[in-house]
N, CA, C and O atoms as CSV, one atom per row, in Angstrom:
chain,resi,resn,atom,element,x,y,z
A,1,UNK,N,N,-8.939,-20.827,-4.603
A,1,UNK,CA,C,-7.685,-20.309,-5.061
A,1,UNK,C,C,-7.397,-18.963,-4.383
A,1,UNK,O,O,-8.269,-18.096,-4.320
A,2,UNK,N,N,-6.201,-18.802,-3.891
A,2,UNK,CA,C,-5.818,-17.592,-3.179
A,2,UNK,C,C,-5.550,-16.454,-4.163
A,2,UNK,O,O,-5.011,-16.672,-5.248
A,3,UNK,N,N,-5.930,-15.248,-3.771
A,3,UNK,CA,C,-5.649,-14.062,-4.562
A,3,UNK,C,C,-5.145,-12.981,-3.620
A,3,UNK,O,O,-5.870,-12.510,-2.743
A,4,UNK,N,N,-3.890,-12.596,-3.816
A,4,UNK,CA,C,-3.265,-11.595,-2.953
A,4,UNK,C,C,-3.403,-10.207,-3.562
A,4,UNK,O,O,-3.091,-9.980,-4.731
A,5,UNK,N,N,-3.884,-9.284,-2.727
A,5,UNK,CA,C,-3.986,-7.884,-3.142
A,5,UNK,C,C,-3.060,-7.060,-2.258
A,5,UNK,O,O,-2.951,-7.292,-1.054
A,6,UNK,N,N,-2.400,-6.097,-2.879
A,6,UNK,CA,C,-1.429,-5.254,-2.198
A,6,UNK,C,C,-1.880,-3.809,-2.249
A,6,UNK,O,O,-2.288,-3.308,-3.297
A,7,UNK,N,N,-1.804,-3.138,-1.096
A,7,UNK,CA,C,-2.098,-1.707,-1.022
A,7,UNK,C,C,-0.919,-0.994,-0.367
A,7,UNK,O,O,-0.111,-1.602,0.337
A,8,UNK,N,N,-0.845,0.292,-0.616
A,8,UNK,CA,C,0.188,1.133,-0.031
A,8,UNK,C,C,-0.473,2.318,0.653
A,8,UNK,O,O,-1.534,2.774,0.227
A,9,UNK,N,N,0.153,2.819,1.715
A,9,UNK,CA,C,-0.358,4.032,2.333
A,9,UNK,C,C,0.438,4.442,3.544
A,9,UNK,O,O,1.283,3.699,4.044
A,10,UNK,N,N,0.149,5.644,4.006
A,10,UNK,CA,C,0.762,6.161,5.228
A,10,UNK,C,C,0.029,5.601,6.443
A,10,UNK,O,O,0.658,5.137,7.394
A,11,UNK,N,N,-1.296,5.646,6.411
A,11,UNK,CA,C,-2.161,5.121,7.465
A,11,UNK,C,C,-1.853,5.738,8.826
A,11,UNK,O,O,-1.730,5.040,9.833
A,12,UNK,N,N,-1.732,7.058,8.830
A,12,UNK,CA,C,-1.536,7.813,10.064
A,12,UNK,C,C,-2.922,8.068,10.655
A,12,UNK,O,O,-3.789,8.628,9.984
A,13,UNK,N,N,-3.127,7.668,11.878
A,13,UNK,CA,C,-4.443,7.818,12.520
A,13,UNK,C,C,-5.528,7.216,11.637
A,13,UNK,O,O,-6.231,7.942,10.936
A,14,UNK,N,N,-5.666,5.913,11.667
A,14,UNK,CA,C,-6.621,5.198,10.820
A,14,UNK,C,C,-8.024,5.767,11.026
A,14,UNK,O,O,-8.514,5.852,12.152
A,15,UNK,N,N,-8.659,6.152,9.922
A,15,UNK,CA,C,-9.981,6.775,9.958
A,15,UNK,C,C,-10.938,5.993,9.050
A,15,UNK,O,O,-10.506,5.065,8.366
A,16,UNK,N,N,-12.228,6.350,9.031
A,16,UNK,CA,C,-13.194,5.611,8.209
A,16,UNK,C,C,-12.817,5.507,6.732
A,16,UNK,O,O,-13.118,4.494,6.101
A,17,UNK,N,N,-12.172,6.519,6.167
A,17,UNK,CA,C,-11.733,6.444,4.775
A,17,UNK,C,C,-10.696,5.353,4.567
A,17,UNK,O,O,-10.741,4.628,3.572
A,18,UNK,N,N,-9.757,5.233,5.508
A,18,UNK,CA,C,-8.770,4.148,5.448
A,18,UNK,C,C,-9.470,2.794,5.539
A,18,UNK,O,O,-9.176,1.874,4.776
A,19,UNK,N,N,-10.404,2.692,6.489
A,19,UNK,CA,C,-11.103,1.416,6.677
A,19,UNK,C,C,-11.883,1.031,5.420
A,19,UNK,O,O,-11.890,-0.134,5.023
A,20,UNK,N,N,-12.542,2.015,4.793
A,20,UNK,CA,C,-13.266,1.746,3.550
A,20,UNK,C,C,-12.295,1.253,2.476
A,20,UNK,O,O,-12.562,0.262,1.796
A,21,UNK,N,N,-11.177,1.949,2.331
A,21,UNK,CA,C,-10.171,1.584,1.340
A,21,UNK,C,C,-9.655,0.164,1.586
A,21,UNK,O,O,-9.602,-0.646,0.661
A,22,UNK,N,N,-9.280,-0.133,2.818
A,22,UNK,CA,C,-8.720,-1.446,3.137
A,22,UNK,C,C,-9.750,-2.565,2.975
A,22,UNK,O,O,-9.434,-3.628,2.441
A,23,UNK,N,N,-10.967,-2.329,3.431
A,23,UNK,CA,C,-12.024,-3.340,3.278
A,23,UNK,C,C,-12.378,-3.557,1.799
A,23,UNK,O,O,-12.628,-4.684,1.373
A,24,UNK,N,N,-12.396,-2.473,1.032
A,24,UNK,CA,C,-12.664,-2.593,-0.404
A,24,UNK,C,C,-11.569,-3.398,-1.083
A,24,UNK,O,O,-11.845,-4.238,-1.940
A,25,UNK,N,N,-10.337,-3.139,-0.701
A,25,UNK,CA,C,-9.214,-3.893,-1.266
A,25,UNK,C,C,-9.333,-5.368,-0.892
A,25,UNK,O,O,-9.150,-6.244,-1.737
A,26,UNK,N,N,-9.635,-5.637,0.358
A,26,UNK,CA,C,-9.761,-7.016,0.829
A,26,UNK,C,C,-10.858,-7.757,0.065
A,26,UNK,O,O,-10.734,-8.954,-0.197
A,27,UNK,N,N,-11.929,-7.051,-0.291
A,27,UNK,CA,C,-13.043,-7.700,-0.998
A,27,UNK,C,C,-12.650,-8.160,-2.405
A,27,UNK,O,O,-13.386,-8.911,-3.045
A,28,UNK,N,N,-11.503,-7.710,-2.876
A,28,UNK,CA,C,-11.033,-8.070,-4.212
A,28,UNK,C,C,-10.047,-9.232,-4.206
A,28,UNK,O,O,-9.473,-9.576,-5.239
A,29,UNK,N,N,-9.857,-9.826,-3.043
A,29,UNK,CA,C,-8.939,-10.958,-2.946
A,29,UNK,C,C,-9.159,-11.750,-1.672
A,29,UNK,O,O,-10.102,-11.500,-0.921
A,30,UNK,N,N,-8.278,-12.705,-1.441
A,30,UNK,CA,C,-8.361,-13.496,-0.212
A,30,UNK,C,C,-7.368,-13.013,0.840
A,30,UNK,O,O,-7.614,-13.137,2.039
A,31,UNK,N,N,-6.250,-12.464,0.385
A,31,UNK,CA,C,-5.196,-12.002,1.301
A,31,UNK,C,C,-4.917,-10.530,1.049
A,31,UNK,O,O,-4.605,-10.133,-0.073
A,32,UNK,N,N,-5.031,-9.726,2.095
A,32,UNK,CA,C,-4.743,-8.301,2.003
A,32,UNK,C,C,-3.354,-8.032,2.567
A,32,UNK,O,O,-3.084,-8.275,3.744
A,33,UNK,N,N,-2.483,-7.528,1.706
A,33,UNK,CA,C,-1.110,-7.182,2.071
A,33,UNK,C,C,-1.015,-5.660,2.086
A,33,UNK,O,O,-1.419,-4.998,1.130
A,34,UNK,N,N,-0.478,-5.110,3.172
A,34,UNK,CA,C,-0.398,-3.660,3.314
A,34,UNK,C,C,1.053,-3.216,3.419
A,34,UNK,O,O,1.805,-3.701,4.264
A,35,UNK,N,N,1.434,-2.289,2.550
A,35,UNK,CA,C,2.737,-1.645,2.623
A,35,UNK,C,C,2.576,-0.298,3.290
A,35,UNK,O,O,1.865,0.567,2.778
A,36,UNK,N,N,3.223,-0.109,4.423
A,36,UNK,CA,C,3.130,1.138,5.186
A,36,UNK,C,C,4.331,2.021,4.830
A,36,UNK,O,O,5.478,1.578,4.868
A,37,UNK,N,N,4.044,3.260,4.489
A,37,UNK,CA,C,5.083,4.193,4.052
A,37,UNK,C,C,6.097,4.483,5.158
A,37,UNK,O,O,5.748,4.590,6.334
A,38,UNK,N,N,7.340,4.606,4.755
A,38,UNK,CA,C,8.418,4.999,5.665
A,38,UNK,C,C,8.256,6.468,6.041
A,38,UNK,O,O,7.762,7.270,5.248
A,39,UNK,N,N,8.673,6.812,7.253
A,39,UNK,CA,C,8.578,8.198,7.715
A,39,UNK,C,C,9.253,9.160,6.748
A,39,UNK,O,O,8.694,10.207,6.420
A,40,UNK,N,N,10.442,8.814,6.294
A,40,UNK,CA,C,11.202,9.685,5.405
A,40,UNK,C,C,10.482,9.919,4.083
A,40,UNK,O,O,10.615,10.989,3.489
A,41,UNK,N,N,9.720,8.931,3.617
A,41,UNK,CA,C,8.978,9.079,2.373
A,41,UNK,C,C,7.751,9.961,2.563
A,41,UNK,O,O,7.368,10.710,1.664
A,42,UNK,N,N,7.139,9.869,3.739
A,42,UNK,CA,C,5.996,10.737,4.028
A,42,UNK,C,C,6.449,12.195,3.974
A,42,UNK,O,O,5.770,13.041,3.391
A,43,UNK,N,N,7.588,12.482,4.578
A,43,UNK,CA,C,8.129,13.846,4.559
A,43,UNK,C,C,8.417,14.275,3.112
A,43,UNK,O,O,8.066,15.383,2.707
A,44,UNK,N,N,9.050,13.400,2.348
A,44,UNK,CA,C,9.411,13.733,0.967
A,44,UNK,C,C,8.174,13.939,0.081
A,44,UNK,O,O,8.156,14.843,-0.754
A,45,UNK,N,N,7.156,13.115,0.260
A,45,UNK,CA,C,5.991,13.153,-0.625
A,45,UNK,C,C,4.889,14.093,-0.165
A,45,UNK,O,O,4.197,14.698,-0.983
A,46,UNK,N,N,4.729,14.214,1.159
A,46,UNK,CA,C,3.629,15.035,1.683
A,46,UNK,C,C,4.099,16.347,2.302
A,46,UNK,O,O,3.293,17.237,2.574
A,47,UNK,N,N,5.409,16.461,2.524
A,47,UNK,CA,C,5.942,17.706,3.059
A,47,UNK,C,C,5.829,17.874,4.556
A,47,UNK,O,O,6.069,18.964,5.075
A,48,UNK,N,N,5.466,16.813,5.262
A,48,UNK,CA,C,5.384,16.880,6.727
A,48,UNK,C,C,5.618,15.500,7.328
A,48,UNK,O,O,5.445,14.476,6.667
A,49,UNK,N,N,6.012,15.500,8.587
A,49,UNK,CA,C,6.202,14.225,9.288
A,49,UNK,C,C,4.846,13.621,9.634
A,49,UNK,O,O,3.885,14.348,9.887
A,50,UNK,N,N,4.769,12.308,9.646
A,50,UNK,CA,C,3.522,11.681,10.122
A,50,UNK,C,C,3.391,11.890,11.627
A,50,UNK,O,O,4.387,12.101,12.320
A,51,UNK,N,N,2.161,11.831,12.128
A,51,UNK,CA,C,1.937,11.995,13.573
A,51,UNK,C,C,2.516,10.825,14.362
A,51,UNK,O,O,3.027,10.995,15.469
A,52,UNK,N,N,2.427,9.639,13.772
A,52,UNK,CA,C,2.932,8.434,14.431
A,52,UNK,C,C,4.119,7.891,13.648
A,52,UNK,O,O,4.206,8.076,12.434
A,53,UNK,N,N,5.024,7.226,14.338
A,53,UNK,CA,C,6.196,6.653,13.675
A,53,UNK,C,C,5.785,5.520,12.741
A,53,UNK,O,O,4.691,4.969,12.858
A,54,UNK,N,N,6.666,5.187,11.826
A,54,UNK,CA,C,6.375,4.103,10.886
A,54,UNK,C,C,6.108,2.787,11.608
A,54,UNK,O,O,5.252,2.011,11.185
A,55,UNK,N,N,6.832,2.532,12.691
A,55,UNK,CA,C,6.610,1.276,13.429
A,55,UNK,C,C,5.269,1.271,14.144
A,55,UNK,O,O,4.620,0.227,14.219
A,56,UNK,N,N,4.839,2.410,14.669
A,56,UNK,CA,C,3.530,2.503,15.335
A,56,UNK,C,C,2.416,2.362,14.293
A,56,UNK,O,O,1.416,1.689,14.543
A,57,UNK,N,N,2.584,2.995,13.125
A,57,UNK,CA,C,1.582,2.879,12.069
A,57,UNK,C,C,1.491,1.442,11.571
A,57,UNK,O,O,0.398,0.945,11.299
A,58,UNK,N,N,2.634,0.775,11.451
A,58,UNK,CA,C,2.656,-0.635,11.049
A,58,UNK,C,C,1.923,-1.486,12.084
A,58,UNK,O,O,1.121,-2.352,11.734
A,59,UNK,N,N,2.206,-1.233,13.347
A,59,UNK,CA,C,1.558,-1.977,14.438
A,59,UNK,C,C,0.045,-1.775,14.415
A,59,UNK,O,O,-0.705,-2.727,14.629
A,60,UNK,N,N,-0.416,-0.548,14.159
A,60,UNK,CA,C,-1.854,-0.271,14.109
A,60,UNK,C,C,-2.528,-1.003,12.947
A,60,UNK,O,O,-3.640,-1.508,13.098
A,61,UNK,N,N,-1.876,-1.064,11.813
A,61,UNK,CA,C,-2.422,-1.794,10.656
A,61,UNK,C,C,-2.481,-3.292,10.961
A,61,UNK,O,O,-3.444,-3.965,10.594
A,62,UNK,N,N,-1.454,-3.809,11.629
A,62,UNK,CA,C,-1.406,-5.242,11.948
A,62,UNK,C,C,-2.555,-5.665,12.859
A,62,UNK,O,O,-2.932,-6.837,12.872
A,63,UNK,N,N,-3.107,-4.744,13.608
A,63,UNK,CA,C,-4.212,-5.046,14.531
A,63,UNK,C,C,-5.551,-5.224,13.825
A,63,UNK,O,O,-6.481,-5.790,14.399
A,64,UNK,N,N,-5.657,-4.751,12.596
A,64,UNK,CA,C,-6.937,-4.845,11.886
A,64,UNK,C,C,-7.199,-6.290,11.476
A,64,UNK,O,O,-6.333,-6.933,10.883
A,65,UNK,N,N,-8.387,-6.803,11.790
A,65,UNK,CA,C,-8.658,-8.235,11.565
A,65,UNK,C,C,-8.683,-8.650,10.098
A,65,UNK,O,O,-8.504,-9.832,9.801
A,66,UNK,N,N,-8.896,-7.738,9.193
A,66,UNK,CA,C,-8.984,-8.089,7.775
A,66,UNK,C,C,-7.656,-7.925,7.036
A,66,UNK,O,O,-7.585,-8.163,5.831
A,67,UNK,N,N,-6.611,-7.522,7.748
A,67,UNK,CA,C,-5.278,-7.400,7.149
A,67,UNK,C,C,-4.516,-8.699,7.404
A,67,UNK,O,O,-4.432,-9.166,8.540
A,68,UNK,N,N,-3.966,-9.273,6.345
A,68,UNK,CA,C,-3.302,-10.575,6.456
A,68,UNK,C,C,-1.784,-10.490,6.592
A,68,UNK,O,O,-1.168,-11.333,7.242
A,69,UNK,N,N,-1.188,-9.480,5.982
A,69,UNK,CA,C,0.266,-9.364,6.003
A,69,UNK,C,C,0.634,-7.886,5.879
A,69,UNK,O,O,-0.019,-7.129,5.162
A,70,UNK,N,N,1.696,-7.489,6.592
A,70,UNK,CA,C,2.122,-6.097,6.546
A,70,UNK,C,C,3.631,-6.004,6.349
A,70,UNK,O,O,4.393,-6.889,6.738
A,71,UNK,N,N,4.028,-4.905,5.734
A,71,UNK,CA,C,5.445,-4.613,5.522
A,71,UNK,C,C,5.647,-3.114,5.654
A,71,UNK,O,O,4.746,-2.332,5.350
A,72,UNK,N,N,6.821,-2.715,6.105
A,72,UNK,CA,C,7.226,-1.336,5.889
A,72,UNK,C,C,7.674,-1.279,4.433
A,72,UNK,O,O,8.319,-2.208,3.948
A,73,UNK,N,N,7.342,-0.211,3.740
A,73,UNK,CA,C,7.747,-0.081,2.339
A,73,UNK,C,C,9.266,-0.001,2.245
A,73,UNK,O,O,9.960,0.176,3.246
A,74,UNK,N,N,9.752,-0.132,1.048
A,74,UNK,CA,C,11.192,-0.136,0.804
A,74,UNK,C,C,11.850,1.128,1.336
A,74,UNK,O,O,11.237,2.195,1.372
A,75,UNK,N,N,13.088,0.996,1.741
A,75,UNK,CA,C,13.828,2.143,2.248
A,75,UNK,C,C,14.149,3.131,1.134
A,75,UNK,O,O,14.247,4.333,1.381
A,76,UNK,N,N,14.313,2.637,-0.083
A,76,UNK,CA,C,14.575,3.507,-1.231
A,76,UNK,C,C,13.263,3.667,-1.991
A,76,UNK,O,O,12.666,2.690,-2.444
A,77,UNK,N,N,12.831,4.902,-2.119
A,77,UNK,CA,C,11.563,5.209,-2.771
A,77,UNK,C,C,11.534,4.669,-4.200
A,77,UNK,O,O,12.507,4.785,-4.945
A,78,UNK,N,N,10.401,4.079,-4.562
A,78,UNK,CA,C,10.138,3.563,-5.916
A,78,UNK,C,C,10.990,2.363,-6.322
A,78,UNK,O,O,11.238,2.158,-7.510
A,79,UNK,N,N,11.442,1.567,-5.349
A,79,UNK,CA,C,12.152,0.342,-5.705
A,79,UNK,C,C,11.226,-0.871,-5.675
A,79,UNK,O,O,11.461,-1.829,-6.411
A,80,UNK,N,N,10.209,-0.858,-4.869
A,80,UNK,CA,C,9.140,-1.856,-4.847
A,80,UNK,C,C,9.595,-3.292,-4.627
A,80,UNK,O,O,9.039,-4.218,-5.219
A,81,UNK,N,N,10.591,-3.482,-3.790
A,81,UNK,CA,C,10.992,-4.834,-3.407
A,81,UNK,C,C,9.822,-5.558,-2.744
A,81,UNK,O,O,9.720,-6.782,-2.818
A,82,UNK,N,N,8.947,-4.800,-2.102
A,82,UNK,CA,C,7.762,-5.368,-1.455
A,82,UNK,C,C,6.941,-6.197,-2.454
A,82,UNK,O,O,6.332,-7.198,-2.077
A,83,UNK,N,N,6.926,-5.783,-3.716
A,83,UNK,CA,C,6.187,-6.534,-4.742
A,83,UNK,C,C,6.880,-7.861,-5.013
A,83,UNK,O,O,6.220,-8.890,-5.160
A,84,UNK,N,N,8.183,-7.840,-5.079
A,84,UNK,CA,C,8.926,-9.078,-5.315
A,84,UNK,C,C,8.784,-10.042,-4.144
A,84,UNK,O,O,8.754,-11.257,-4.341
A,85,UNK,N,N,8.696,-9.514,-2.933
A,85,UNK,CA,C,8.560,-10.356,-1.744
A,85,UNK,C,C,7.142,-10.905,-1.615
A,85,UNK,O,O,6.960,-12.096,-1.362
A,86,UNK,N,N,6.148,-10.057,-1.785
A,86,UNK,CA,C,4.757,-10.459,-1.523
A,86,UNK,C,C,4.065,-11.119,-2.716
A,86,UNK,O,O,3.088,-11.845,-2.534
A,87,UNK,N,N,4.559,-10.878,-3.932
A,87,UNK,CA,C,3.997,-11.460,-5.155
A,87,UNK,C,C,2.470,-11.304,-5.252
A,87,UNK,O,O,1.743,-12.295,-5.319
A,88,UNK,N,N,2.000,-10.061,-5.256
A,88,UNK,CA,C,0.547,-9.852,-5.326
A,88,UNK,C,C,-0.021,-10.183,-6.701
A,88,UNK,O,O,0.680,-10.141,-7.712
A,89,UNK,N,N,-1.297,-10.510,-6.710
A,89,UNK,CA,C,-2.011,-10.741,-7.965
A,89,UNK,C,C,-2.581,-9.434,-8.508
A,89,UNK,O,O,-2.756,-9.271,-9.715
A,90,UNK,N,N,-2.867,-8.509,-7.596
A,90,UNK,CA,C,-3.432,-7.212,-7.949
A,90,UNK,C,C,-2.895,-6.163,-6.993
A,90,UNK,O,O,-2.653,-6.443,-5.819
A,91,UNK,N,N,-2.712,-4.953,-7.503
A,91,UNK,CA,C,-2.350,-3.812,-6.659
A,91,UNK,C,C,-3.555,-2.886,-6.635
A,91,UNK,O,O,-4.095,-2.526,-7.681
A,92,UNK,N,N,-3.968,-2.508,-5.446
A,92,UNK,CA,C,-5.119,-1.633,-5.272
A,92,UNK,C,C,-4.607,-0.271,-4.809
A,92,UNK,O,O,-3.840,-0.178,-3.851
A,93,UNK,N,N,-5.035,0.771,-5.495
A,93,UNK,CA,C,-4.617,2.123,-5.131
A,93,UNK,C,C,-5.819,2.977,-4.765
A,93,UNK,O,O,-6.929,2.758,-5.250
A,94,UNK,N,N,-5.578,3.945,-3.909
A,94,UNK,CA,C,-6.607,4.900,-3.529
A,94,UNK,C,C,-6.766,5.978,-4.589
A,94,UNK,O,O,-5.955,6.095,-5.507
A,95,UNK,N,N,-7.812,6.751,-4.445
A,95,UNK,CA,C,-8.157,7.785,-5.425
A,95,UNK,C,C,-7.055,8.820,-5.618
A,95,UNK,O,O,-6.958,9.413,-6.692
A,96,UNK,N,N,-6.222,9.051,-4.604
A,96,UNK,CA,C,-5.218,10.112,-4.665
A,96,UNK,C,C,-3.797,9.611,-4.937
A,96,UNK,O,O,-2.846,10.386,-4.835
A,97,UNK,N,N,-3.640,8.353,-5.274
A,97,UNK,CA,C,-2.309,7.779,-5.452
A,97,UNK,C,C,-1.879,7.772,-6.923
A,97,UNK,O,O,-1.419,6.753,-7.438
A,98,UNK,N,N,-2.032,8.908,-7.582
A,98,UNK,CA,C,-1.725,9.050,-9.004
A,98,UNK,C,C,-0.229,8.904,-9.264
A,98,UNK,O,O,0.174,8.173,-10.168
A,99,UNK,N,N,0.591,9.590,-8.483
A,99,UNK,CA,C,2.043,9.519,-8.683
A,99,UNK,C,C,2.569,8.110,-8.393
A,99,UNK,O,O,3.472,7.626,-9.074
A,100,UNK,N,N,1.999,7.465,-7.384
A,100,UNK,CA,C,2.399,6.088,-7.086
A,100,UNK,C,C,2.069,5.179,-8.266
A,100,UNK,O,O,2.864,4.308,-8.620
A,101,UNK,N,N,0.922,5.374,-8.865
A,101,UNK,CA,C,0.544,4.557,-10.019
A,101,UNK,C,C,1.553,4.734,-11.157
A,101,UNK,O,O,1.965,3.757,-11.782
A,102,UNK,N,N,1.943,5.968,-11.421
A,102,UNK,CA,C,2.941,6.228,-12.469
A,102,UNK,C,C,4.258,5.528,-12.148
A,102,UNK,O,O,4.873,4.923,-13.026
A,103,UNK,N,N,4.684,5.610,-10.901
A,103,UNK,CA,C,5.939,4.963,-10.481
A,103,UNK,C,C,5.854,3.450,-10.617
A,103,UNK,O,O,6.806,2.807,-11.058
A,104,UNK,N,N,4.718,2.884,-10.239
A,104,UNK,CA,C,4.525,1.437,-10.357
A,104,UNK,C,C,4.576,0.988,-11.813
A,104,UNK,O,O,5.213,-0.015,-12.133
A,105,UNK,N,N,3.913,1.723,-12.687
A,105,UNK,CA,C,3.891,1.373,-14.110
A,105,UNK,C,C,5.305,1.434,-14.681
A,105,UNK,O,O,5.717,0.544,-15.424
A,106,UNK,N,N,6.039,2.474,-14.336
A,106,UNK,CA,C,7.426,2.597,-14.801
A,106,UNK,C,C,8.262,1.443,-14.285
A,106,UNK,O,O,8.992,0.811,-15.049
A,107,UNK,N,N,8.160,1.163,-12.995
A,107,UNK,CA,C,8.944,0.076,-12.381
A,107,UNK,C,C,8.613,-1.267,-13.025
A,107,UNK,O,O,9.514,-2.040,-13.352
A,108,UNK,N,N,7.322,-1.545,-13.209
A,108,UNK,CA,C,6.934,-2.823,-13.809
A,108,UNK,C,C,7.446,-2.948,-15.241
A,108,UNK,O,O,7.881,-4.021,-15.658
A,109,UNK,N,N,7.393,-1.857,-15.986
A,109,UNK,CA,C,7.883,-1.934,-17.372
A,109,UNK,C,C,9.384,-2.199,-17.398
A,109,UNK,O,O,9.867,-2.916,-18.275
A,110,UNK,N,N,10.125,-1.634,-16.455
A,110,UNK,CA,C,11.571,-1.881,-16.378
A,110,UNK,C,C,11.872,-3.327,-15.991
A,110,UNK,O,O,12.896,-3.880,-16.390
A,111,UNK,N,N,10.983,-3.933,-15.218
A,111,UNK,CA,C,11.162,-5.319,-14.765
A,111,UNK,C,C,10.492,-6.320,-15.699
A,111,UNK,O,O,10.559,-7.526,-15.463
A,112,UNK,N,N,9.841,-5.826,-16.766
A,112,UNK,CA,C,9.082,-6.667,-17.679
A,112,UNK,C,C,8.073,-7.514,-16.897
A,112,UNK,O,O,7.998,-8.732,-17.056
A,113,UNK,N,N,7.308,-6.834,-16.058
A,113,UNK,CA,C,6.353,-7.454,-15.147
A,113,UNK,C,C,5.019,-6.751,-15.310
A,113,UNK,O,O,4.964,-5.542,-15.536
A,114,UNK,N,N,3.948,-7.514,-15.195
A,114,UNK,CA,C,2.622,-6.900,-15.248
A,114,UNK,C,C,1.782,-7.408,-14.085
A,114,UNK,O,O,1.573,-8.610,-13.921
A,115,UNK,N,N,1.310,-6.468,-13.288
A,115,UNK,CA,C,0.374,-6.762,-12.210
A,115,UNK,C,C,-0.763,-5.752,-12.389
A,115,UNK,O,O,-0.511,-4.548,-12.431
A,116,UNK,N,N,-1.999,-6.219,-12.496
A,116,UNK,CA,C,-3.109,-5.285,-12.666
A,116,UNK,C,C,-3.191,-4.289,-11.511
A,116,UNK,O,O,-2.974,-4.640,-10.351
A,117,UNK,N,N,-3.505,-3.049,-11.851
A,117,UNK,CA,C,-3.687,-1.995,-10.858
A,117,UNK,C,C,-5.153,-1.561,-10.913
A,117,UNK,O,O,-5.686,-1.251,-11.978
A,118,UNK,N,N,-5.783,-1.548,-9.755
A,118,UNK,CA,C,-7.186,-1.153,-9.638
A,118,UNK,C,C,-7.235,0.047,-8.698
A,118,UNK,O,O,-6.595,0.053,-7.647
A,119,UNK,N,N,-7.992,1.049,-9.085
A,119,UNK,CA,C,-8.130,2.256,-8.265
A,119,UNK,C,C,-9.495,2.238,-7.566
A,119,UNK,O,O,-10.519,1.948,-8.185
A,120,UNK,N,N,-9.488,2.548,-6.283
A,120,UNK,CA,C,-10.726,2.624,-5.515
A,120,UNK,C,C,-11.129,4.085,-5.405
A,120,UNK,O,O,-10.327,4.932,-5.011
A,121,UNK,N,N,-12.365,4.374,-5.753
A,121,UNK,CA,C,-12.851,5.746,-5.717
A,121,UNK,C,C,-13.102,6.194,-4.282
A,121,UNK,O,O,-13.349,5.378,-3.394
A,122,UNK,N,N,-13.033,7.475,-4.079
A,122,UNK,CA,C,-13.269,8.091,-2.774
A,122,UNK,C,C,-14.735,7.952,-2.391
A,122,UNK,O,O,-15.621,8.064,-3.238
A,123,UNK,N,N,-14.984,7.707,-1.105
A,123,UNK,CA,C,-16.385,7.614,-0.661
A,123,UNK,C,C,-16.933,8.993,-0.383
A,123,UNK,O,O,-18.095,9.129,0.001
């Protein structure tokens, strides 16, 4: 039985922490779906531009052999159309994605939807 897991991130200059996060997420399902943050959202949330463009970051994630599907995140922050499109069984978040978790919980409650959220601890 297939189990789709969804993760979100900027993934600028993929490093060992990203790889640990993505591999850990993949181990919790059969299909790893990655939502790559839009450039404008990185600026809004982190206060700086990413080093690589959203399309380059998406392309770099697509090259990883354990990633099954990729999307650029929604153009409007906190709309989560990506969830409606990908229909994940679980959402996996990194240790620092506290605000994203709050936004997801709010969005799901407004949609009367429940998808388990699992947090991966920092290595």
